[in-house]
ROFILO-712133 format. One line per field, with one value per residue: residue number from 1; x, y, z of N, C-alpha, C, O in turn; chain. Coordinates in steps of 0.02 Angstrom, whole numbers, plus 50000, padded with zeros to 5 digits. Layout:
residues N
num NUM/...
n.xx X/...
n.yy Y/...
n.zz Z/...
ca.xx X/...
ca.yy Y/...
ca.zz Z/...
c.xx X/...
c.yy Y/...
c.zz Z/...
o.xx X/...
o.yy Y/...
o.zz Z/...
chaine A/...
//
This chain:
residues 45
num 1/2/3/4/5/6/7/8/9/10/11/12/13/14/15/16/17/18/19/20/21/22/23/24/25/26/27/28/29/30/31/32/33/34/35/36/37/38/39/40/41/42/43/44/45
n.xx 50038/50095/50191/50098/50019/50123/50161/50039/50024/50141/50108/50002/49872/49835/49803/49873/49774/49704/49807/49825/49707/49738/49822/49738/49661/49745/49817/49938/50086/50130/50257/50269/50190/50258/50366/50314/50238/50327/50302/50271/50149/49997/49858/49690/49616
n.yy 49946/50057/50102/50130/50228/50333/50360/50396/50515/50593/50620/50700/50655/50616/50706/50775/50761/50640/50550/50544/50485/50346/50322/50327/50214/50110/50066/50132/50186/50306/50350/50315/50400/50518/50500/50505/50635/50719/50792/50785/50668/50706/50692/50747/50858
n.zz 49993/50026/49931/49826/49884/49897/49768/49712/49794/49753/49621/49636/49647/49772/49917/50074/50178/50118/50127/50267/50303/50269/50362/50480/50447/50471/50366/50339/50424/50551/50532/50394/50334/50364/50280/50165/50146/50204/50318/50501/50559/50627/50744/50717/50833
ca.xx 50001/50143/50211/50046/49996/50175/50150/49974/50029/50189/50075/49964/49812/49813/49819/49896/49720/49694/49856/49810/49650/49763/49856/49683/49634/49801/49853/50009/50109/50151/50326/50272/50157/50303/50411/50275/50222/50378/50282/50248/50076/49974/49790/49656/49587
ca.yy 49995/50125/50114/50160/50302/50379/50370/50446/50588/50635/50646/50755/50628/50606/50756/50755/50725/50571/50506/50547/50432/50282/50309/50315/50159/50067/50042/50160/50208/50379/50355/50311/50467/50569/50497/50521/50696/50768/50818/50740/50645/50732/50678/50804/50866
ca.zz 50002/50046/49867/49785/49908/49886/49694/49698/49823/49717/49556/49658/49654/49840/49965/50143/50203/50095/50160/50345/50308/50266/50432/50524/50436/50493/50304/50334/50497/50547/50498/50326/50319/50368/50230/50100/50145/50224/50387/50554/50566/50693/50739/50720/50894
c.xx 50037/50167/50165/50019/50054/50177/50103/50000/50086/50157/50016/49879/49780/49842/49846/49834/49700/49751/49856/49752/49685/49795/49804/49660/49681/49832/49926/50026/50123/50214/50317/50241/50212/50353/50384/50253/50278/50364/50259/50178/50053/49895/49745/49619/49530
c.yy 50064/50144/50159/50221/50348/50406/50416/50515/50621/50655/50697/50724/50630/50673/50730/50734/50657/50530/50492/50487/50354/50270/50290/50245/50088/50048/50072/50179/50277/50384/50351/50382/50534/50569/50515/50595/50749/50802/50762/50726/50677/50715/50745/50808/50911
c.zz 50001/49976/49820/49813/49888/49817/49680/49731/49770/49642/49578/49653/49717/49872/50031/50182/50178/50131/50229/50354/50304/50331/50480/50514/50460/50426/50304/50412/50495/50520/50425/50290/50310/50298/50165/50084/50174/50289/50438/50546/50629/50680/50748/50785/50896
o.xx 50013/50163/50183/49998/50038/50193/50113/49997/50073/50179/49988/49832/49720/49897/49843/49843/49679/49736/49879/49751/49659/49796/49816/49639/49659/49879/49971/49981/50129/50222/50357/50260/50212/50374/50418/50249/50274/50407/50235/50143/50087/49869/49765/49586/49501
o.yy 50116/50204/50207/50265/50402/50465/50467/50566/50676/50702/50731/50763/50641/50694/50670/50687/50617/50480/50440/50449/50307/50213/50244/50214/50030/50008/50043/50186/50307/50430/50384/50409/50580/50619/50535/50617/50810/50837/50707/50772/50674/50719/50791/50757/50921
o.zz 49980/49962/49786/49776/49862/49806/49647/49698/49747/49610/49536/49655/49726/49855/50044/50220/50219/50164/50253/50402/50334/50356/50520/50563/50464/50431/50273/50454/50442/50479/50391/50239/50270/50269/50118/50027/50167/50315/50423/50526/50680/50624/50783/50797/50949
chaine A/A/A/A/A/A/A/A/A/A/A/A/A/A/A/A/A/A/A/A/A/A/A/A/A/A/A/A/A/A/A/A/A/A/A/A/A/A/A/A/A/A/A/A/A
//
């Protein structure tokens, strides 16, 4: 899943919000989120 999400993010198909949904669903880790987006993953409060 990581490679697909990373590729789609780099192509502008997925936004940071889209990538965060993969973290919430358990498909990606917060470390993978940071690697893909370049920013730390934080939960909405």
